[in-house]
Backbone as JSON, one array per atom type, in Angstrom:
{
  "sequence": "MAAGKLPQSALSLKQFFIRKQVLSLYREILRALREVSNKDHRKELADWARSEFKKNKHEKDEVDIQKLLKQNEFLEQTIEELEQELQALLDRTKVKEIDARKLWQSINTSDVIDLGKKEREKRTK",
  "N": [[32.91, 10.97, 20.1], [31.86, 9.0, 22.72], [32.62, 5.61, 23.62], [30.06, 3.25, 23.05], [28.01, 5.08, 23.06], [25.41, 6.59, 21.21], [25.12, 8.84, 18.43], [23.23, 11.91, 18.67], [21.59, 12.17, 16.51], [20.89, 9.63, 15.8], [18.51, 7.08, 15.0], [15.69, 5.96, 16.88], [14.68, 2.61, 17.77], [12.01, 2.22, 17.07], [11.61, 4.39, 15.31], [13.39, 3.63, 13.34], [12.16, 1.29, 12.3], [9.77, 2.39, 11.33], [10.79, 4.09, 9.38], [11.9, 2.19, 7.69], [9.55, 0.95, 6.86], [8.33, 3.05, 5.45], [10.18, 3.5, 3.36], [10.03, 1.04, 2.11], [7.4, 1.1, 1.22], [7.61, 3.19, -0.64], [9.34, 2.06, -2.57], [7.69, -0.05, -3.36], [5.59, 1.33, -4.56], [6.91, 2.5, -6.75], [7.64, 0.17, -8.12], [5.1, -0.82, -8.75], [4.27, 1.09, -10.53], [5.54, 0.37, -12.84], [3.77, -1.15, -14.19], [2.07, 0.55, -15.46], [1.12, 1.3, -18.6], [1.16, 3.52, -20.33], [3.64, 5.71, -21.08], [3.92, 8.48, -20.49], [1.95, 8.85, -18.52], [2.94, 7.11, -16.59], [5.35, 8.4, -15.91], [4.36, 10.81, -14.94], [2.87, 9.93, -12.71], [4.93, 8.8, -11.2], [6.48, 11.08, -10.7], [4.64, 12.5, -9.17], [4.35, 10.79, -6.92], [6.98, 10.84, -5.97], [7.22, 13.58, -5.31], [5.31, 13.76, -3.26], [6.45, 12.12, -1.29], [8.85, 13.5, -0.88], [7.83, 15.88, 0.1], [6.97, 15.12, 2.6], [9.26, 14.27, 3.77], [10.78, 15.29, 5.91], [9.22, 14.9, 8.08], [8.78, 14.27, 11.44], [7.16, 13.49, 13.49], [5.93, 10.64, 14.85], [3.3, 9.78, 15.02], [1.99, 11.25, 13.03], [3.32, 10.24, 10.8], [2.52, 7.58, 10.92], [-0.19, 7.99, 10.43], [-0.09, 8.82, 7.76], [0.83, 6.47, 6.59], [-1.35, 4.82, 7.16], [-3.27, 6.08, 5.61], [-2.31, 5.38, 3.13], [-2.73, 2.59, 3.22], [-5.51, 2.58, 3.23], [-5.99, 3.7, 0.71], [-4.84, 1.72, -0.93], [-6.57, -0.42, -0.39], [-8.95, 0.66, -1.36], [-8.32, 0.94, -4.08], [-7.97, -1.74, -4.74], [-10.59, -2.68, -4.33], [-11.9, -1.19, -6.29], [-10.7, -2.25, -8.56], [-11.73, -4.85, -8.45], [-14.46, -4.31, -8.74], [-14.43, -3.2, -11.28], [-13.52, -5.37, -12.79], [-15.67, -7.12, -12.4], [-17.67, -5.65, -13.66], [-16.67, -5.61, -16.28], [-16.84, -8.34, -16.81], [-19.62, -8.73, -16.68], [-20.55, -7.12, -18.77], [-19.28, -8.07, -20.96], [-17.18, -6.79, -22.21], [-14.24, -6.5, -24.06], [-10.96, -7.01, -22.8], [-8.86, -5.6, -23.98], [-10.19, -3.44, -25.14], [-11.1, -2.16, -22.85], [-8.67, -1.43, -21.75], [-7.78, 0.4, -23.66], [-9.66, 2.41, -23.27], [-9.04, 3.1, -20.62], [-6.47, 4.14, -20.99], [-7.08, 6.48, -22.24], [-7.99, 8.09, -20.26], [-7.4, 10.97, -18.37], [-4.72, 11.11, -16.36], [-3.84, 13.15, -14.68], [-6.19, 14.46, -13.97], [-7.4, 12.49, -12.42], [-5.6, 12.27, -10.29], [-5.77, 14.89, -9.25], [-8.45, 14.87, -8.45], [-8.32, 12.93, -6.44], [-6.67, 14.29, -4.6], [-8.35, 16.43, -3.9], [-10.44, 15.05, -2.67], [-9.07, 13.96, -0.49], [-8.37, 16.3, 0.86], [-10.92, 17.21, 1.59], [-11.62, 15.26, 3.47], [-9.78, 15.76, 5.5], [-10.52, 18.16, 6.52]],
  "CA": [[31.8, 10.19, 20.62], [32.32, 8.0, 23.67], [32.27, 4.23, 23.27], [28.75, 2.81, 23.53], [27.0, 6.15, 22.95], [24.97, 6.89, 19.86], [24.95, 10.28, 18.18], [21.86, 12.37, 18.91], [20.81, 12.02, 15.28], [20.56, 8.22, 15.59], [17.09, 6.77, 15.11], [15.27, 4.96, 17.86], [14.28, 1.37, 17.11], [10.68, 2.45, 16.48], [11.81, 5.26, 14.16], [14.06, 2.83, 12.32], [11.17, 0.42, 11.66], [8.85, 3.24, 10.57], [11.55, 4.52, 8.2], [11.98, 1.01, 6.83], [8.2, 0.77, 6.31], [8.1, 4.12, 4.46], [11.03, 3.23, 2.2], [9.47, -0.15, 1.47], [6.21, 1.58, 0.51], [8.07, 3.98, -1.8], [9.82, 1.11, -3.58], [6.52, -0.78, -3.84], [4.87, 2.23, -5.47], [7.68, 2.61, -8.0], [7.51, -1.12, -8.82], [3.74, -0.9, -9.28], [4.16, 2.0, -11.67], [6.04, -0.31, -14.04], [2.61, -1.76, -14.84], [1.36, 1.59, -16.21], [1.62, 1.16, -19.96], [1.39, 4.82, -20.94], [4.9, 6.25, -20.57], [3.7, 9.81, -19.92], [1.2, 8.66, -17.27], [3.86, 6.49, -15.64], [6.27, 9.44, -15.43], [3.57, 11.76, -14.15], [2.56, 9.3, -11.43], [6.19, 8.67, -10.45], [6.82, 12.43, -10.23], [3.7, 12.84, -8.09], [4.72, 10.0, -5.75], [8.26, 11.38, -5.49], [6.99, 14.88, -4.66], [4.6, 13.52, -2.0], [7.41, 11.6, -0.32], [9.77, 14.59, -0.55], [7.08, 16.85, 0.9], [6.86, 14.61, 3.97], [10.56, 13.7, 4.12], [11.29, 15.78, 7.2], [8.22, 14.66, 9.12], [9.4, 13.56, 12.57], [6.13, 13.01, 14.41], [5.61, 9.26, 14.53], [1.84, 9.66, 14.86], [1.67, 11.77, 11.69], [3.85, 9.28, 9.82], [1.61, 6.43, 10.96], [-1.42, 8.41, 9.75], [0.18, 8.79, 6.32], [0.89, 5.06, 6.21], [-2.73, 4.31, 7.2], [-3.93, 6.61, 4.42], [-1.89, 4.54, 2.02], [-3.44, 1.31, 3.34], [-6.88, 2.84, 2.8], [-5.97, 3.87, -0.75], [-4.6, 0.4, -1.52], [-7.81, -1.18, -0.26], [-9.91, 1.27, -2.27], [-7.92, 0.57, -5.43], [-8.28, -3.17, -4.91], [-12.04, -2.8, -4.47], [-12.25, -0.65, -7.61], [-10.29, -3.25, -9.56], [-12.7, -5.96, -8.41], [-15.7, -3.81, -9.33], [-14.2, -3.05, -12.72], [-13.49, -6.72, -13.38], [-17.05, -7.63, -12.4], [-18.37, -4.9, -14.7], [-16.2, -6.13, -17.57], [-17.4, -9.69, -16.97], [-21.06, -8.63, -16.94], [-20.84, -6.45, -20.04], [-18.57, -8.78, -22.02], [-16.25, -5.89, -22.88], [-12.92, -7.1, -24.19], [-9.96, -6.34, -21.96], [-8.1, -4.65, -24.81], [-11.01, -2.23, -25.28], [-11.09, -1.5, -21.55], [-7.34, -0.82, -21.6], [-7.75, 1.6, -24.51], [-10.45, 3.42, -22.57], [-8.27, 3.54, -19.45], [-5.36, 4.96, -21.45], [-7.58, 7.79, -22.65], [-8.32, 8.87, -19.06], [-6.33, 11.9, -18.0], [-4.22, 10.77, -15.04], [-3.77, 14.36, -13.87], [-7.52, 14.71, -13.42], [-7.63, 11.49, -11.37], [-4.76, 12.67, -9.14], [-6.37, 16.09, -8.68], [-9.67, 14.46, -7.77], [-7.88, 12.27, -5.2], [-6.19, 15.33, -3.68], [-9.52, 17.16, -3.41], [-11.15, 14.16, -1.73], [-8.25, 13.87, 0.72], [-8.5, 17.59, 1.55], [-12.25, 17.24, 2.19], [-11.62, 14.4, 4.66], [-8.94, 16.3, 6.56], [-11.12, 19.41, 7.05]],
  "C": [[32.39, 9.1, 21.51], [31.86, 6.61, 23.24], [30.91, 3.88, 23.86], [27.66, 3.87, 23.45], [26.69, 6.41, 21.47], [24.89, 8.39, 19.65], [23.48, 10.66, 18.37], [20.97, 12.17, 17.68], [20.42, 10.57, 15.0], [19.07, 7.98, 15.81], [16.84, 5.79, 16.24], [14.86, 3.71, 17.08], [12.94, 1.55, 16.4], [10.79, 3.32, 15.22], [12.45, 4.49, 13.0], [13.06, 1.95, 11.57], [10.15, 1.22, 10.85], [9.52, 3.69, 9.28], [11.63, 3.38, 7.19], [10.63, 0.78, 6.13], [7.93, 1.8, 5.21], [8.92, 3.86, 3.2], [10.52, 2.03, 1.41], [8.24, 0.24, 0.65], [6.62, 2.33, -0.75], [8.54, 3.05, -2.92], [8.65, 0.32, -4.19], [5.72, 0.06, -4.84], [5.59, 2.31, -6.81], [7.62, 1.31, -8.8], [6.13, -1.24, -9.47], [3.57, -0.01, -10.51], [4.72, 1.41, -12.95], [4.89, -0.91, -14.85], [1.82, -0.74, -15.67], [1.94, 1.62, -17.61], [1.94, 2.49, -20.63], [2.61, 5.48, -20.28], [4.73, 7.61, -19.9], [2.96, 9.71, -18.58], [2.11, 8.08, -16.19], [4.8, 7.53, -15.04], [5.55, 10.43, -14.53], [3.25, 11.2, -12.76], [3.82, 9.16, -10.57], [6.62, 10.02, -9.89], [5.92, 12.83, -9.06], [4.08, 12.09, -6.81], [6.0, 10.55, -5.13], [8.04, 12.69, -4.74], [6.26, 14.72, -3.33], [5.56, 13.01, -0.92], [8.4, 12.69, 0.09], [9.1, 15.61, 0.37], [7.03, 16.42, 2.37], [8.18, 14.04, 4.5], [11.04, 14.08, 5.52], [10.29, 15.63, 8.33], [8.85, 13.8, 10.22], [8.36, 12.94, 13.51], [5.68, 11.61, 13.99], [4.12, 9.05, 14.29], [1.43, 10.13, 13.47], [2.15, 10.81, 10.6], [2.95, 8.05, 9.76], [0.29, 6.75, 10.26], [-1.25, 8.35, 8.24], [0.24, 7.35, 5.82], [-0.51, 4.44, 6.2], [-3.52, 4.82, 6.0], [-3.58, 5.76, 3.21], [-2.61, 3.19, 2.04], [-4.88, 1.46, 2.85], [-6.94, 2.96, 1.28], [-5.74, 2.54, -1.46], [-5.87, -0.44, -1.51], [-8.85, -0.65, -1.24], [-9.59, 0.89, -3.71], [-8.25, -0.89, -5.71], [-9.78, -3.38, -5.11], [-12.5, -2.29, -5.84], [-11.87, -1.62, -8.72], [-11.28, -4.4, -9.62], [-14.02, -5.54, -9.04], [-15.58, -3.69, -10.84], [-14.2, -4.41, -13.4], [-14.9, -7.31, -13.46], [-17.87, -6.94, -13.49], [-17.97, -5.4, -16.09], [-16.79, -7.51, -17.85], [-18.88, -9.63, -17.34], [-21.36, -8.08, -18.33], [-20.15, -7.09, -21.24], [-17.66, -7.86, -22.84], [-14.88, -6.58, -22.92], [-11.9, -6.29, -23.37], [-9.17, -5.3, -22.74], [-8.86, -3.35, -24.99], [-11.03, -1.44, -23.97], [-9.75, -0.8, -21.33], [-7.23, 0.45, -22.44], [-8.52, 2.74, -23.85], [-9.66, 3.99, -21.4], [-7.12, 4.45, -19.87], [-5.8, 6.36, -21.85], [-7.93, 8.68, -21.46], [-7.13, 9.72, -18.68], [-5.91, 11.63, -16.54], [-4.17, 11.99, -14.13], [-5.11, 14.66, -13.21], [-7.81, 13.75, -12.27], [-6.85, 11.87, -10.12], [-5.36, 13.89, -8.46], [-7.65, 15.76, -7.91], [-9.33, 13.79, -6.43], [-7.41, 13.28, -4.16], [-7.37, 16.1, -3.07], [-10.29, 16.34, -2.38], [-10.39, 14.06, -0.41], [-8.37, 15.16, 1.55], [-9.86, 17.7, 2.23], [-12.27, 16.44, 3.49], [-10.81, 14.96, 5.8], [-9.51, 17.58, 7.16], [-12.13, 19.1, 8.11]]
}
């Protein structure tokens, strides 16, 4: 390689920042999963996140990568809104947080993930 020349496999500045954004998102997801109290659910969610990132690992189209990042932003916003709605519901009904947590732990995470995948597929068609 001649002095001052980058290898063809080197990332452009834009690609570098997008890659940094994706890796940051991945780490953020794994950190957030620490909050999942059910060990099996936590592992299942981590495996799902890992497989989704691996599935898109070789994506090179910057527009497609940006779309995936925007989808994540939408999901984060939706989750935040659901949390607010849930908190408001708990406040109105005077349900104890411990009881709500027990109920949440009984929900099958796989079903929630599958439902999310179906909804995403509907929107992309």
